[in-house]
C-alpha positions in Angstrom: -25.4 48.5 -16.4 -27.8 45.6 -16.4 -26.0 42.3 -16.9 -27.5 39.5 -19.0 -27.8 36.0 -17.5 -25.0 34.9 -19.9 -22.6 37.3 -18.3 -22.9 35.9 -14.8 -21.0 32.8 -13.9 -22.6 30.2 -11.6 -19.6 28.2 -10.4 -17.9 26.7 -7.4 -16.0 29.5 -5.7 -12.3 29.1 -6.7 -9.4 30.4 -4.6 -9.8 34.0 -5.8 -13.5 34.0 -5.0 -13.8 32.0 -1.8 -13.5 34.8 0.7 -15.9 37.0 -1.2 -18.3 34.1 -1.5 -18.1 33.4 2.2 -18.7 37.0 3.1 -21.7 37.1 0.8 -23.1 33.9 2.3 -22.8 35.1 5.8 -23.7 38.7 5.1 -20.9 39.8 7.3 -17.3 41.0 7.6 -14.1 39.4 6.4 -13.1 38.0 9.8 -16.2 35.9 10.1 -15.8 34.8 6.4 -12.3 33.6 7.1 -13.5 31.7 10.2 -16.1 29.9 8.1 -13.5 28.9 5.5 -11.2 27.6 8.2 -14.0 25.6 9.7 -15.0 24.1 6.3 -11.3 23.1 5.7 -11.0 21.5 9.1 -14.2 19.5 8.6 -13.0 18.3 5.2 -15.5 20.0 3.0 -14.9 20.0 -0.7 -14.0 23.4 -2.3 -16.8 22.6 -4.8 -19.4 22.8 -2.0 -19.1 26.7 -1.8 -20.8 28.3 -4.9 -21.1 31.8 -6.2 -22.7 33.9 -8.9 -19.9 36.2 -10.2 -20.0 39.0 -12.8 -17.2 39.5 -15.4 -15.1 41.6 -12.9 -15.3 38.7 -10.3 -17.7 40.6 -8.1 -19.8 38.0 -6.1 -23.5 38.7 -6.5 -24.8 35.7 -4.6 -23.4 32.7 -2.8 -24.5 29.2 -1.7 -23.2 26.3 0.3 -23.9 22.5 0.0 -23.8 20.5 3.2 -23.8 16.7 2.7 -25.6 14.5 5.3 -26.1 10.8 6.0 -29.2 9.2 4.5 -28.4 10.6 1.0 -29.5 14.1 1.7 -27.9 17.5 1.1 -28.8 20.8 2.7 -28.5 23.9 0.5 -28.1 27.4 2.0 -28.1 30.8 0.2 -26.8 34.3 0.8 -29.7 36.6 2.0 -31.7 38.5 -0.6 -32.1 42.1 0.4 -34.1 43.3 -2.6 -36.7 41.4 -4.6 -34.7 41.8 -7.8 -32.0 39.6 -6.3 -34.3 36.6 -6.0 -34.1 35.3 -9.6 -30.3 35.2 -9.6 -30.4 33.4 -6.2 -32.9 30.9 -7.7 -30.6 30.3 -10.7 -27.7 29.7 -8.5 -29.7 27.3 -6.4 -30.8 25.4 -9.4 -27.3 25.2 -10.7 -26.2 23.7 -7.3 -28.9 21.1 -7.6 -27.8 20.2 -11.1 -24.3 19.6 -9.8 -25.6 17.3 -7.1 -27.6 15.4 -9.7 -24.6 15.0 -11.9 -22.6 13.7 -9.0 -25.2 11.0 -8.5 -24.9 10.9 -4.7 -27.7 12.5 -2.6 -31.3 11.6 -3.4 -32.8 14.7 -1.8 -31.9 18.4 -1.6 -33.3 20.3 1.4 -33.4 23.9 2.4 -34.3 25.8 5.6 -35.0 29.5 5.7 -36.1 32.1 8.2 -39.9 32.0 8.2 -40.0 35.7 9.2 -38.1 36.8 6.1 -40.5 37.3 3.2 -37.7 37.0 0.6 -35.8 34.0 2.0 -38.0 31.3 0.6 -38.7 32.7 -2.8 -35.4 31.4 -4.5 -36.3 27.8 -3.3 -39.8 28.1 -4.7 -38.6 29.4 -8.0 -35.9 26.7 -8.2 -38.6 24.0 -8.0 -38.4 23.1 -4.3 -41.5 21.8 -2.5 -42.6 24.1 0.3 -43.0 21.5 3.1 -43.9 23.3 6.2 -43.2 26.1 8.7 -41.3 24.5 11.6 -41.5 25.7 15.2 -38.0 25.2 16.7 -38.6 24.6 20.4 -36.4 24.0 23.4 -36.6 23.5 27.2 -34.2 22.9 30.0 -33.0 19.3 30.5 -34.1 18.6 34.1 -35.4 15.6 35.9 -39.1 16.2 35.2 -41.4 14.5 34.4 -40.9 11.2 36.2 -41.0 7.9 34.3 -44.7 7.4 33.3 -46.9 4.6 34.6 -47.9 2.6 31.5 -51.3 1.0 31.0 -51.5 -2.8 30.8 -50.0 -4.3 27.7 -47.9 -1.3 26.9 -44.1 -1.4 27.4 -41.0 0.6 26.5 -37.6 -0.7 25.4 -34.4 0.3 23.6 -34.4 -0.2 19.9 -32.7 -3.5 19.0 -33.8 -4.2 15.4 -33.5 -1.8 12.5 -36.2 -3.6 10.4 -38.7 -3.3 13.2 -37.9 0.4 13.7 -38.3 1.1 10.0 -41.7 -0.5 10.1 -42.7 1.7 13.0 -41.4 4.8 11.3 -43.3 4.0 8.1 -46.5 3.3 10.1 -46.2 6.6 11.9 -46.1 8.5 8.7 -49.7 7.5 7.8 -51.9 10.6 8.0 -49.2 12.4 9.9 -49.6 16.1 10.6 -45.8 16.6 10.7 -44.4 17.5 7.3 -46.8 15.3 5.4 -45.3 14.0 2.1 -41.7 14.3 3.2 -41.4 10.5 3.9 -42.6 9.8 0.4 -39.5 11.6 -1.0 -37.1 9.2 0.7 -36.4 5.5 1.1 -36.9 3.9 4.5 -33.2 2.9 4.6 -32.1 6.5 4.0 -34.4 7.9 6.7 -33.0 5.4 9.3 -29.4 6.1 8.1 -30.0 9.8 8.5 -31.2 9.4 12.1 -28.4 6.9 13.0 -25.4 8.7 11.5 -26.6 12.3 11.4 -25.6 13.0 15.0 -23.6 11.1 17.7 -25.7 7.9 18.3 -26.6 6.9 21.9 -28.7 3.6 21.7 -30.0 4.2 25.2 -31.8 7.3 23.9 -33.8 5.5 21.2 -37.1 4.1 22.6 -39.6 1.7 21.1 -43.1 1.5 22.4 -45.0 -1.8 22.3 -48.7 -2.6 22.9 -49.5 -6.3 23.3 -46.1 -7.1 21.8 -46.6 -5.1 18.7 -44.3 -2.1 18.0 -46.5 1.0 17.7 -44.2 4.0 18.3 -40.7 5.3 18.6 -38.9 8.3 20.1 -35.3 9.1 18.9 -33.1 11.4 20.9 -29.7 12.5 19.5 -26.9 14.4 21.3 -25.8 17.5 19.5 -22.3 17.8 18.1 -21.5 20.8 20.3 -22.5 18.9 23.5 -24.9 21.6 24.5 -28.2 19.9 23.8 -30.1 16.7 23.1 -32.4 16.9 20.1 -35.7 15.0 19.9 -35.1 14.0 16.3 -38.3 12.0 16.0 -41.4 11.0 18.0 -44.2 9.2 16.3 -47.0 6.7 16.7 -48.8 4.4 14.4 -52.3 5.7 13.4 -54.0 3.0 15.5 -52.2 4.2 18.7 -53.0 7.9 18.5 -55.5 9.8 20.7 -55.0 7.5 23.7 -52.3 9.5 25.6 -49.5 7.1 24.5 -47.6 9.9 22.8 -47.4 11.8 26.0 -46.1 8.7 27.8 -43.5 8.1 25.1 -42.4 11.8 25.4 -42.2 11.7 29.2 -40.2 8.5 29.1 -37.7 10.1 26.7 -37.5 13.3 28.8 -36.8 11.2 31.8 -34.0 9.3 30.1 -32.5 12.5 28.7 -32.4 14.1 32.2 -29.6 11.6 33.1 -27.4 13.1 30.5 -25.2 16.2 31.0 -26.6 18.3 28.1 -28.2 21.5 29.3 -31.1 21.8 26.8 -33.5 19.6 24.9 -34.6 20.8 21.4 -37.0 19.8 18.7 -38.7 21.0 15.5 -42.4 20.5 14.7 -44.7 21.4 11.9 -46.8 24.3 13.0 -49.9 22.6 11.5 -49.5 19.7 14.0 -51.6 21.3 16.8 -51.8 18.1 18.9 -48.0 17.8 19.0 -47.6 21.6 19.7 -50.0 21.3 22.7 -48.1 18.3 24.1 -44.7 19.9 23.8 -45.9 23.2 25.3 -47.4 21.3 28.2 -44.0 19.8 28.9 -42.3 23.2 29.0 -41.1 23.6 25.4 -41.1 27.1 24.0 -40.6 28.3 20.4 -37.3 30.0 19.9 -37.4 30.5 16.1 -39.6 29.6 13.1 -38.1 28.0 10.0 -39.6 27.2 6.6 -38.5 23.8 5.2 -38.1 23.0 1.5 -37.2 19.8 -0.4 -36.5 18.7 -3.9 -35.8 15.1 -5.1 -32.8 14.7 -7.2 -33.5 13.0 -10.5 -30.2 11.2 -11.0 -30.4 9.2 -7.8 -31.9 5.7 -7.6 
């Protein structure tokens, strides 16, 4: 029997629905679902972060999870849609989760990431009003002592980041006519962007590099160790528009890779917009290879200021 929208509850998964919601979210067996719930409890997640769409008999038809991050952002994930007819319900659940975030008044931006190879995965986000930002190439390479520290041209220097205001100015300048997720920076405040970089992962100040030319800051590279200790992520690399096309980006990357090689992590990873061909060529020339492709979505939250 076809259920009407009014018969389906879109709610945080209470005690009687949590295991079924976790199973639906993972698309897997009960053992993995119990492991997920244990991990969420250990990390202090709120029970209200796990959502579900349930019918009158408490059968879970779709599930979603809210992950809160520094920089006033939240990531939303959904259970997989196997059939096209499941997409509208998943979109309704996603929209309801966004409404809950807006009512709470905390995050300023909701984000989503889906498998770019799955034709159904992104449809709920599109139907729920999310902006389709980009397809990201997630790349990695071994963390080894190569290349060496680059020889810089006259007037160009590298140093550790010492002043937040100057770094924010560099980040903002690097967004001008960027090919990497254009428009994303306009959805966030500068302070939130920097806070997201600083507190999103374990922060090692020696892995944040500022590039100067004739004393003026023109670029930045931000490396972050992962929580699992397996990798270092190149969270950001960017140059001001006036500094592009001169080989300085390659020098900034090489200096970052040289610094990272002194750390014990086995891998270096990054994500780059597939439309950014210059960056893709540079990363490939340094041994990075695409491991997976993700589609990125974002939706501003109206209640935040």
